[in-house]
C-alpha positions as a printed NumPy array, in Angstrom:
array([[ 21.021,  18.57 , -12.808],
       [ 20.035,  16.238,  -9.96 ],
       [ 17.781,  13.368, -10.919],
       [ 14.621,  12.793,  -8.893],
       [ 11.955,  10.095,  -8.994],
       [  8.49 ,  10.121,  -7.465],
       [  6.84 ,   6.732,  -6.99 ],
       [  3.226,   6.949,  -5.815],
       [  1.392,   3.802,  -4.709],
       [ -2.393,   4.146,  -4.795],
       [ -2.918,   1.47 ,  -2.147],
       [ -5.321,  -1.203,  -3.5  ],
       [ -6.01 ,   0.529,  -6.846],
       [ -6.364,  -2.692,  -8.856],
       [ -7.402,  -2.715, -12.522],
       [ -8.942,  -6.162, -12.869],
       [ -8.298,  -9.759, -11.936],
       [ -4.858, -11.301, -12.208],
       [ -4.61 , -14.475, -14.316],
       [ -4.755, -16.542, -11.104],
       [ -7.503, -14.5  ,  -9.404],
       [ -9.821, -17.513,  -9.18 ],
       [ -7.284, -19.364,  -7.038],
       [ -7.588, -16.543,  -4.51 ],
       [-11.381, -16.417,  -4.671],
       [-11.258, -13.098,  -6.54 ],
       [-12.519, -13.96 , -10.002],
       [-14.366, -10.949, -11.415],
       [-12.816,  -8.383,  -9.053],
       [-12.011,  -5.045, -10.687],
       [-11.456,  -2.12 ,  -8.34 ],
       [-11.109,   0.526, -11.051],
       [-14.204,  -0.61 , -12.94 ],
       [-16.208,  -0.62 ,  -9.705],
       [-15.387,   2.95 ,  -8.715],
       [-15.58 ,   4.305, -12.268],
       [-19.338,   3.627, -12.175],
       [-19.789,   6.118,  -9.331],
       [-20.938,   9.66 , -10.034],
       [-18.22 ,  10.729,  -7.571],
       [-15.495,   9.511,  -9.957],
       [-13.66 ,  12.004, -12.165],
       [ -9.97 ,  11.531, -12.976],
       [ -9.036,  13.589, -16.061],
       [ -5.34 ,  13.753, -15.13 ],
       [ -5.02 ,   9.979, -14.776],
       [ -6.904,   9.649, -18.064],
       [ -4.454,  11.985, -19.827],
       [ -1.497,   9.953, -18.539],
       [ -3.017,   6.791, -20.041],
       [ -4.9  ,   5.023, -17.229],
       [ -7.77 ,   4.041, -19.53 ],
       [ -5.422,   3.09 , -22.367],
       [ -3.924,   0.25 , -20.313],
       [ -4.508,  -3.177, -21.804],
       [ -7.481,  -4.907, -20.165],
       [ -9.023,  -1.726, -18.736],
       [-12.607,  -1.64 , -19.984],
       [-13.933,   1.43 , -18.173],
       [-13.351,   5.109, -18.879],
       [-12.432,   6.735, -22.168],
       [ -8.932,   6.101, -23.556],
       [ -6.923,   9.243, -24.227],
       [ -6.382,  10.044, -27.894],
       [ -2.807,  11.118, -27.2  ],
       [ -1.681,   9.955, -23.732],
       [  0.994,  12.105, -22.141],
       [  2.567,   9.175, -20.307],
       [  3.607,   5.614, -21.012],
       [  1.559,   2.853, -19.434],
       [  1.505,  -0.851, -18.573],
       [ -0.521,  -3.54 , -16.856],
       [  1.548,  -5.315, -14.184],
       [  0.968,  -8.89 , -13.015],
       [  2.154,  -9.789,  -9.513],
       [  4.58 , -12.708,  -9.3  ],
       [  4.608, -13.038,  -5.515],
       [  2.306, -15.528,  -3.814],
       [ -0.18 , -13.234,  -2.156],
       [ -2.288, -10.109,  -2.318],
       [ -1.15 ,  -8.141,   0.689],
       [  0.496,  -4.788,   1.195],
       [  3.836,  -6.108,   2.41 ],
       [  4.784,  -8.437,  -0.42 ],
       [  3.156,  -6.108,  -2.953],
       [  5.485,  -3.302,  -1.912],
       [  8.455,  -5.652,  -1.635],
       [  7.855,  -6.697,  -5.243],
       [  7.526,  -3.059,  -6.331],
       [ 10.941,  -2.567,  -4.706],
       [ 12.475,  -5.554,  -6.466],
       [ 11.946,  -8.561,  -4.167],
       [  9.564, -11.289,  -5.312],
       [  8.095, -13.629,  -2.685],
       [  7.411, -17.145,  -4.021],
       [  5.933, -18.255,  -0.684],
       [  2.85 , -16.65 ,   0.774],
       [  3.083, -15.092,   4.206],
       [  1.085, -17.034,   6.847],
       [ -2.6  , -16.264,   7.379],
       [ -4.908, -17.374,  10.18 ],
       [ -8.522, -17.924,   9.067],
       [ -9.28 , -19.617,  12.411],
       [ -7.341, -17.195,  14.593],
       [ -3.832, -17.517,  15.984],
       [ -2.708, -20.735,  17.736],
       [ -3.319, -20.831,  21.463],
       [  0.399, -21.02 ,  22.214],
       [  0.948, -17.743,  20.34 ],
       [ -1.862, -15.958,  22.201],
       [ -0.767, -17.375,  25.57 ],
       [  2.819, -16.2  ,  25.076],
       [  1.673, -12.762,  23.919],
       [ -0.588, -12.46 ,  26.972],
       [  2.236, -13.551,  29.28 ],
       [  4.68 , -11.051,  27.835],
       [  2.263,  -8.111,  27.837],
       [  0.572,  -8.927,  31.137],
       [ -2.849,  -8.463,  29.543],
       [ -5.625, -10.791,  28.472],
       [ -6.713, -11.158,  24.856],
       [-10.157, -10.722,  23.298],
       [-11.487, -11.935,  19.924],
       [ -8.576, -13.713,  18.163],
       [-10.555, -14.144,  14.942],
       [-10.605, -12.668,  11.449],
       [-12.734,  -9.535,  11.791],
       [-13.642,  -6.236,  10.179],
       [-11.727,  -3.422,  11.859],
       [-14.872,  -1.446,  12.652],
       [-17.03 ,  -4.424,  13.625],
       [-14.416,  -5.659,  16.084],
       [-14.65 ,  -2.374,  18.002],
       [-18.431,  -2.6  ,  18.087],
       [-18.377,  -6.186,  19.356],
       [-15.389,  -6.108,  21.735],
       [-14.644,  -2.455,  22.475],
       [-16.789,  -2.122,  25.595],
       [-15.462,  -5.374,  27.059],
       [-11.931,  -4.116,  26.421],
       [-12.701,  -0.896,  28.289],
       [-14.008,  -2.854,  31.287],
       [-11.196,  -5.404,  31.462],
       [ -8.167,  -3.783,  29.821],
       [ -7.751,  -6.923,  27.724],
       [ -6.277,  -6.309,  24.266],
       [ -8.38 ,  -6.878,  21.133],
       [ -6.343,  -9.119,  18.829],
       [ -7.706,  -9.918,  15.388],
       [ -6.616, -10.737,  11.865],
       [ -8.057, -10.748,   8.335],
       [ -7.529, -12.579,   5.07 ],
       [ -4.15 , -10.818,   4.994],
       [ -1.034, -11.794,   6.91 ],
       [ -1.623,  -9.447,   9.848],
       [ -1.731,  -9.518,  13.661],
       [ -3.762,  -6.466,  14.647],
       [ -4.015,  -5.08 ,  18.173],
       [ -6.792,  -2.63 ,  18.991],
       [ -6.892,  -0.645,  22.231],
       [ -8.725,   2.454,  23.455],
       [ -6.351,   5.37 ,  23.884],
       [ -7.657,   6.092,  27.396],
       [ -7.245,   2.463,  28.492],
       [ -3.903,   1.758,  26.825],
       [ -1.789,   4.828,  25.984],
       [ -0.682,   4.752,  22.356],
       [  3.017,   4.464,  23.222],
       [  2.226,   1.414,  25.392],
       [  0.223,  -0.089,  22.518],
       [  3.269,   0.391,  20.319],
       [  5.355,  -1.482,  22.908],
       [  2.901,  -4.377,  22.761],
       [  3.217,  -4.395,  18.966],
       [  6.998,  -4.535,  19.264],
       [  6.613,  -7.559,  21.548],
       [  4.372,  -9.235,  18.973],
       [  6.805,  -8.416,  16.172],
       [  9.668,  -9.974,  18.126],
       [  7.557, -13.093,  18.717],
       [  6.095, -13.552,  15.265],
       [  9.023, -14.635,  13.135],
       [  9.76 , -17.785,  11.155],
       [  6.73 , -20.096,  11.003],
       [  4.435, -17.395,  12.353],
       [  6.169, -14.499,  10.632],
       [  3.131, -12.475,   9.592],
       [  3.697,  -9.614,   7.206],
       [  2.586,  -6.892,   9.605],
       [  1.775,  -6.243,  13.23 ],
       [ -0.654,  -3.311,  13.252],
       [ -1.43 ,  -0.984,  16.158],
       [ -5.091,   0.072,  15.968],
       [ -5.768,   2.756,  18.58 ],
       [ -9.343,   3.964,  18.916],
       [-11.466,   6.44 ,  20.884],
       [-15.125,   6.83 ,  21.841],
       [-17.49 ,   6.247,  24.728],
       [-19.226,   3.077,  23.549],
       [-20.051,   0.735,  20.679],
       [-22.139,   3.393,  18.954],
       [-19.318,   5.889,  18.573],
       [-16.016,   3.994,  18.693],
       [-13.669,   5.324,  16.019],
       [-10.144,   4.372,  15.016],
       [ -7.633,   7.211,  15.194],
       [ -4.909,   8.228,  12.742],
       [ -2.173,   6.944,  15.073],
       [ -2.12 ,   3.514,  13.478],
       [  1.392,   2.089,  13.226],
       [  2.598,  -0.923,  11.209],
       [  5.485,  -3.188,  12.175],
       [  6.54 ,  -5.176,   9.126],
       [  8.917,  -8.018,   8.571],
       [ 12.305,  -6.928,   7.328],
       [ 12.499,  -7.715,   3.588],
       [ 14.366, -10.998,   2.997],
       [ 16.721,  -9.364,   0.499],
       [ 18.041,  -5.921,  -0.342],
       [ 15.5  ,  -3.804,  -2.191],
       [ 16.071,  -0.985,  -4.648],
       [ 15.823,   1.354,  -1.649],
       [ 18.966,  -0.201,  -0.168],
       [ 20.846,   0.048,  -3.45 ],
       [ 19.82 ,   3.688,  -3.899],
       [ 20.982,   4.44 ,  -0.372],
       [ 24.258,   2.605,  -0.967],
       [ 24.799,   4.87 ,  -3.977],
       [ 24.412,   7.956,  -1.802],
       [ 20.987,   8.877,  -3.144],
       [ 18.081,  10.146,  -1.049],
       [ 15.344,   7.69 ,  -0.074],
       [ 12.323,   9.551,   1.245],
       [  9.232,   7.718,   2.476],
       [  5.797,   9.332,   2.676],
       [  2.983,   7.62 ,   4.576],
       [  3.555,   4.036,   5.71 ],
       [  6.513,   3.278,   3.405],
       [  8.917,   3.307,   6.379],
       [  6.674,   0.878,   8.256],
       [  6.225,  -1.482,   5.292],
       [  9.985,  -1.879,   4.86 ],
       [ 10.664,  -1.922,   8.62 ],
       [ 12.774,   1.177,   8.029],
       [ 15.237,  -0.694,   5.828],
       [ 16.537,   1.531,   3.053],
       [ 14.358,   4.52 ,   4.016],
       [ 16.535,   7.434,   5.151],
       [ 13.806,   9.996,   5.81 ],
       [ 10.123,   9.535,   6.509],
       [  6.987,  11.565,   7.091],
       [  3.895,   9.978,   8.569],
       [  0.605,  11.152,   7.142],
       [ -2.976,  11.353,   8.359],
       [ -4.822,  10.901,   5.066],
       [ -4.412,  10.654,   1.309],
       [ -4.848,  14.419,   1.092],
       [ -2.141,  15.007,   3.676],
       [  0.132,  12.506,   1.914],
       [ -0.139,  14.432,  -1.321],
       [  0.379,  17.74 ,   0.485],
       [  3.648,  16.327,   1.835],
       [  4.579,  15.089,  -1.649],
       [  3.857,  18.492,  -3.189],
       [  6.117,  20.097,  -0.61 ],
       [  8.913,  17.603,  -1.308],
       [  8.557,  18.261,  -5.058],
       [  9.461,  21.887,  -4.408],
       [ 12.748,  20.906,  -2.708],
       [ 16.168,  20.125,  -4.113],
       [ 17.272,  16.518,  -3.634],
       [ 18.645,  13.664,  -5.687],
       [ 16.965,  10.312,  -5.272],
       [ 13.566,   8.741,  -4.681],
       [ 10.394,   9.987,  -3.006],
       [  8.286,   6.852,  -2.352],
       [  4.651,   7.577,  -1.431],
       [  1.854,   5.333,  -0.125],
       [ -1.741,   6.61 ,  -0.092],
       [ -3.456,   4.16 ,   2.246],
       [ -6.961,   5.645,   2.477],
       [ -8.021,   3.996,  -0.782],
       [ -7.548,   0.64 ,   0.932],
       [ -8.041,   1.264,   4.646],
       [-10.906,   3.752,   4.62 ],
       [-12.825,   2.814,   1.462],
       [-11.824,  -0.573,  -0.003],
       [-12.114,  -2.533,   3.227],
       [-15.361,  -0.735,   4.06 ],
       [-16.96 ,  -1.529,   0.668],
       [-17.485,   2.197,   0.153],
       [-17.642,   2.579,  -3.629],
       [-18.579,   6.251,  -3.631],
       [-15.988,   7.09 ,  -0.976],
       [-13.268,   5.31 ,  -2.977],
       [-14.368,   7.12 ,  -6.138],
       [-14.347,  10.503,  -4.383],
       [-10.85 ,   9.77 ,  -3.027],
       [ -9.658,   9.012,  -6.574],
       [-11.149,  12.305,  -7.722],
       [ -9.421,  14.188,  -4.912],
       [ -6.083,  12.548,  -5.737],
       [ -6.508,  13.496,  -9.384],
       [ -6.925,  17.124,  -8.385],
       [ -3.703,  17.039,  -6.375],
       [ -1.959,  15.21 ,  -9.223],
       [ -2.813,  18.242, -11.359],
       [ -0.844,  20.319,  -8.838],
       [  2.1  ,  17.912,  -8.834],
       [  2.66 ,  17.616, -12.593],
       [  3.745,  21.271, -13.095],
       [  6.32 ,  20.813, -10.317],
       [  8.097,  18.067, -12.259],
       [ 11.551,  19.173, -13.388],
       [ 13.5  ,  18.268, -16.516],
       [ 15.274,  15.33 , -14.868],
       [ 12.276,  14.02 , -12.91 ],
       [ 10.509,  10.694, -13.276],
       [  6.966,  10.069, -12.033],
       [  5.564,   6.562, -11.628],
       [  2.053,   5.805, -10.374],
       [  1.047,   2.258,  -9.457],
       [ -0.692,   0.067,  -6.847],
       [  0.179,  -2.913,  -4.64 ],
       [ -2.961,  -5.114,  -5.003],
       [ -6.715,  -4.621,  -5.383],
       [ -9.569,  -4.164,  -2.911],
       [-12.743,  -4.118,  -4.979],
       [-15.31 ,  -2.261,  -2.847],
       [-18.247,  -3.592,  -4.855],
       [-17.859,  -7.287,  -3.964],
       [-19.262,  -8.983,  -0.839],
       [-15.708,  -9.443,   0.424],
       [-14.04 ,  -6.695,   2.446],
       [-10.592,  -8.178,   1.875],
       [ -7.884,  -7.457,  -0.69 ],
       [ -8.402,  -8.827,  -4.189],
       [ -5.832, -10.501,  -6.423],
       [ -5.683,  -7.997,  -9.281],
       [ -3.282,  -6.597, -11.804],
       [ -2.156,  -3.03 , -11.142],
       [ -1.566,   0.004, -13.348],
       [  1.768,   1.581, -14.098],
       [  1.856,   5.128, -15.448],
       [  5.258,   6.648, -16.281],
       [  5.701,  10.36 , -16.953],
       [  8.468,  12.933, -17.316],
       [ 10.106,  15.347, -19.733],
       [ 12.49 ,  12.587, -20.792],
       [  9.791,   9.928, -21.062],
       [  8.126,   9.226, -24.399],
       [  4.4  ,   9.84 , -24.482],
       [  1.894,   7.189, -25.461],
       [  4.093,   4.09 , -25.235],
       [  1.855,   1.072, -24.601],
       [  4.047,  -1.34 , -22.663],
       [  1.329,  -3.996, -22.672],
       [  1.202,  -6.607, -19.911],
       [  4.359,  -7.082, -17.857],
       [  5.123,  -9.871, -15.451],
       [  6.205,  -8.595, -12.032],
       [  5.779,  -5.341, -10.195],
       [  9.582,  -5.468,  -9.924],
       [  9.757,  -3.799, -13.341],
       [  9.318,  -0.616, -11.313],
       [ 12.408,  -1.215,  -9.163],
       [ 14.52 ,  -2.169, -12.177],
       [ 13.384,   0.974, -14.003],
       [ 14.29 ,   3.136, -10.999],
       [ 17.753,   1.596, -10.762],
       [ 18.223,   2.19 , -14.478],
       [ 16.996,   5.796, -14.184],
       [ 19.634,   6.559, -11.555],
       [ 22.328,   4.546, -13.335],
       [ 23.04 ,   2.192, -10.444],
       [ 23.676,  -1.524, -10.335],
       [ 21.117,  -3.394,  -8.233],
       [ 20.717,  -7.134,  -7.686],
       [ 16.922,  -7.202,  -7.79 ],
       [ 14.138,  -8.92 ,  -9.69 ],
       [ 12.479,  -7.294, -12.67 ],
       [ 13.423,  -5.905, -16.045],
       [ 13.832,  -2.18 , -16.651],
       [ 11.258,  -0.516, -18.87 ],
       [ 13.421,   2.571, -19.351],
       [ 14.954,   1.572, -22.712],
       [ 11.42 ,   1.377, -24.14 ],
       [ 10.192,   4.723, -22.848],
       [ 13.237,   6.992, -22.686],
       [ 13.358,   9.701, -25.352]])
């Protein structure tokens, strides 16, 4: 029977500060604990798998007999962003942090970008994605100048109104920025941020966001799976995060709900290989907006769709649920938080209730996937499969 694996990343679903959280200004951050306090939070399926049995998790009620195995993962890469978090999940650790720009991008970078696009630039500061539209959106509509901004993450974001700059043209501008920003200024992601609306009061970002990531510096488990002739299916922004490298098929999604609908459909198909899913709303819509109740409700909705996915798992299927960093919506910060992440492992051939404790490196996931499919892969991390396989 064909082996399948489903790897679901709950984007920003941290479970408490990493050992070095204070160095990142994130001491005390705990995304899971924050949302678990909300009356909108109800995740019985995650609880059954062992989410609240994970070492260091102090909220929720531990399951008496967890159906999955579980671990607390500590990031080894130097950062707390989506790109290097996913790279580490896929087996590539990043000892150097990607560049960030707390004072905006250097003038020479902005001048060259303006020259190559033929448009002026507004803002060039770290900014909230919604506030930047409120403060610069109307000026953009009058002048056609592009809104360029960043955050605490390694990102170069370009916002433009869809009626002023057609989305495909905005994508071209992002490709120009991606070509420019390499080496010293090689930010993790260039992000297209199209928006609509008539004025500051009703500007709204659309679902046609597009990320342009750096190519991973080394081969990831995706590449090794592909080399072995196995399927590599991306759902959500997985293709964007890996700059397409190692991802054979992809489906863009419009929301967490849509992402899980796509995943449920894929689970009904015959294939051999990996389905790699990113659910970005946790981070983009709720974490960065400090919306505790919204984040909690999104977790509840995911849990309901997880209940639909579990019966679709076949005898030779592996399910892994994890995260790439934190984004505690209860702190004053709207940025990512340096947190540990959960790992839940489930399948007919996976032992129930194995407490894997605290593991160093998200790359344990990649090594476990390679082991599951019986392939050789030169990646970081140590496989957990020998400890959980029946």
